[in-house]
C-alpha positions in Angstrom: 91.3 133.5 35.9 91.1 137.2 35.6 91.4 139.0 32.3 94.3 141.4 31.7 92.0 144.3 32.2 90.8 143.0 35.5 94.4 142.4 36.6 95.4 145.9 35.6 92.4 147.5 37.5 93.3 145.4 40.6 96.8 146.9 40.8 97.4 149.5 43.6 97.5 153.1 42.4 101.1 154.2 42.8 102.7 151.0 41.3 100.1 151.0 38.5 100.7 154.7 37.7 104.5 154.3 37.7 104.5 151.1 35.6 102.0 152.6 33.1 104.1 155.8 32.7 107.2 153.7 32.1 105.4 151.6 29.5 103.9 154.6 27.7 107.2 156.4 27.6 109.0 153.5 25.9 106.0 153.1 23.5 106.1 156.8 22.6 109.8 156.4 21.9 109.3 153.5 19.5 106.5 155.3 17.8 108.7 158.2 17.1 106.6 160.5 19.3 109.3 161.1 21.9 113.0 161.8 21.8 114.6 160.6 25.1 117.0 163.5 25.0 114.1 165.8 25.9 113.3 163.9 29.1 116.9 162.9 30.2 118.4 164.3 33.4 120.9 166.9 32.6 121.6 169.3 35.5 123.1 172.2 33.4 119.8 172.3 31.4 117.8 172.1 34.6 119.5 175.0 36.3 120.5 177.2 33.3 117.4 176.7 31.1 114.9 175.9 33.9 113.9 172.6 32.3 112.8 171.3 35.7 110.6 168.6 34.1 113.8 166.6 33.6 114.0 166.0 37.4 110.8 163.9 37.0 110.6 162.6 33.5 114.0 160.8 33.6 112.5 158.2 36.0 110.0 157.0 33.4 112.4 155.7 30.7 113.5 152.1 31.3 115.1 151.7 27.9 114.0 150.3 24.6 111.6 147.4 24.3 113.7 144.4 25.1 114.0 141.4 27.5 115.6 143.7 30.1 112.8 146.2 29.7 110.3 143.4 30.3 112.2 142.3 33.4 112.2 145.8 34.9 108.5 146.2 34.2 107.7 142.8 35.8 109.8 143.9 38.8 107.4 146.9 39.3 104.4 144.6 38.8 105.7 142.1 41.3 107.9 143.8 43.9 106.3 147.2 43.8 102.8 145.8 43.9 103.6 143.4 46.8 105.1 146.2 48.8 102.1 148.5 48.2 99.5 145.7 48.9 101.4 144.3 51.8 103.6 146.4 54.1 102.0 149.6 52.8 98.5 148.3 52.7 96.0 151.2 53.4 99.0 153.5 53.4 99.1 154.7 49.8 100.4 158.1 50.9 103.4 156.5 52.7 104.2 154.4 49.7 104.1 157.5 47.5 106.3 159.3 50.1 108.8 156.4 49.9 108.9 156.8 46.1 109.4 160.6 46.4 112.2 160.2 48.9 113.8 157.5 46.7 113.7 159.8 43.7 115.2 162.7 45.6 118.0 160.4 46.9 118.8 159.1 43.4 118.9 162.7 42.1 121.4 163.6 44.8 123.5 160.5 43.9 123.3 161.3 40.2 124.8 164.7 41.0 128.0 162.9 42.0 130.1 162.5 38.8 130.8 158.8 39.4 127.1 158.0 39.6 125.9 160.4 36.9 123.2 158.9 34.8 120.7 160.5 32.3 117.9 158.1 33.3 117.1 156.9 36.9 114.2 154.5 36.1 116.3 151.4 36.6 117.8 152.6 40.0 114.2 153.4 41.1 113.0 149.9 40.2 116.0 148.4 42.0 115.2 150.4 45.1 111.8 148.7 45.1 113.5 145.4 44.8 115.9 146.1 47.6 113.0 147.2 50.0 111.0 144.1 49.0 114.0 141.9 49.8 114.3 143.5 53.3 110.6 143.1 53.9 110.3 139.5 52.8 113.9 138.2 53.5 113.1 134.5 53.8 110.9 134.2 50.6 112.3 131.7 48.2 113.1 133.2 44.8 114.0 131.3 41.6 116.3 133.1 39.2 115.7 132.1 35.5 115.1 128.5 36.7 118.8 128.0 37.5 119.2 128.8 41.2 116.9 129.3 44.2 117.9 131.7 47.0 116.4 133.7 49.8 114.9 137.1 48.8 117.4 138.8 51.1 120.2 138.1 48.6 118.2 138.8 45.4 119.4 142.4 44.8 123.0 141.3 45.0 122.3 138.3 42.8 120.7 140.6 40.2 123.6 143.0 40.4 126.0 140.2 39.8 124.0 138.9 36.8 124.0 142.4 35.2 127.8 142.5 35.6 128.1 139.0 34.0 125.9 140.1 31.1 128.1 143.2 30.5 125.8 145.9 32.0 127.0 148.6 34.3 126.5 147.8 38.0 126.1 151.5 38.9 122.3 151.8 38.4 121.7 148.7 40.5 124.1 150.0 43.2 122.3 153.4 43.2 119.0 151.7 43.8 120.5 149.6 46.7 121.9 152.7 48.3 118.7 154.7 48.0 116.7 151.7 49.3 119.0 151.1 52.3 118.9 154.8 53.2 115.1 154.7 53.4 115.2 151.4 55.3 117.8 152.8 57.7 115.9 156.0 58.5 112.5 154.3 58.9 113.4 151.0 60.4 117.0 150.5 61.6 117.4 154.0 63.2 114.1 153.9 65.2 114.9 150.3 66.3 118.2 151.6 67.8 116.2 154.1 69.8 116.4 157.0 67.4 113.6 159.3 66.2 111.8 158.7 63.0 112.8 161.7 61.0 111.2 160.5 57.7 107.5 160.7 58.6 105.2 161.4 55.7 104.4 165.1 55.6 100.9 166.4 56.2 100.8 168.2 52.8 101.1 164.9 51.0 98.4 163.4 53.2 96.1 166.2 52.2 97.0 165.9 48.6 96.3 162.2 48.4 93.1 162.6 50.4 91.9 165.2 48.0 92.5 162.9 45.1 90.9 160.1 47.1 93.6 157.8 45.9 94.1 154.4 47.4 93.0 153.2 50.8 94.2 155.2 53.7 94.5 154.4 57.4 94.4 157.1 60.0 97.5 157.3 62.3 98.2 159.2 65.5 101.8 159.3 66.5 102.2 159.5 70.3 106.0 159.0 70.2 108.7 158.2 67.7 108.4 154.6 66.6 105.1 154.1 68.4 102.3 152.0 67.0 99.7 154.2 65.2 96.1 154.1 66.4 93.6 152.7 63.9 90.3 151.0 63.8 92.0 147.6 63.3 95.5 146.8 64.4 98.1 146.2 61.7 99.1 142.6 61.1 102.4 141.5 62.5 105.5 140.5 60.6 106.2 143.7 58.7 109.0 146.2 59.3 107.1 149.0 57.5 103.5 148.3 58.3 102.0 150.7 60.8 105.4 151.9 61.9 105.7 148.9 64.1 109.4 148.3 63.6 111.0 145.0 63.5 114.4 144.0 62.2 114.2 141.3 59.6 116.8 138.8 59.9 
């Protein structure tokens, strides 16, 4: 059995960095080192006082230390890590691009008054959960030891539980919308014969390569939706891996 340190070091870079920042942000809040009001998303302050850091820092606060906080952190450690180690294996830059696109989508949604939220960490985590459920739709998931269901239905079950426990369904719904938008643009639309309009930009490839972060796989796109060329072919059964699109039923 590996030690906690060995487990932490084995985590893929993007999921590890995001989970660590979420944990440190909440710890800083409880130690009195951070006032969440200074990192919350507030568009008037962003545009009138140029407090642009709020567009990023709001994603790192998952709330106070509580059972719900622990559940959200475990969701990053499980669903984010399984995505990054599975469908996005050797594609750290694509996983990072997915997170960036998801963050941008959530910021746009938050600009709509009905979806307005000062913190978008929970929607981001729920986006990871939704994409995981589409990638592993037939996996069996046990919820609190009470019911077992297919992973495809897990986001909706978690949303229903939040409503039953008195929490707002809007953060979960925002994550589902952002996740489905990414899934539609990268999987469903190309499957229908459309062009992949959400390819990872070259500037991000160069940035990740400069940092030497994660394991990368070289791709050459010959046509929209085509298989990339690589030293070893990607394994089958993944809608995201290698841009070999397959609709998960």
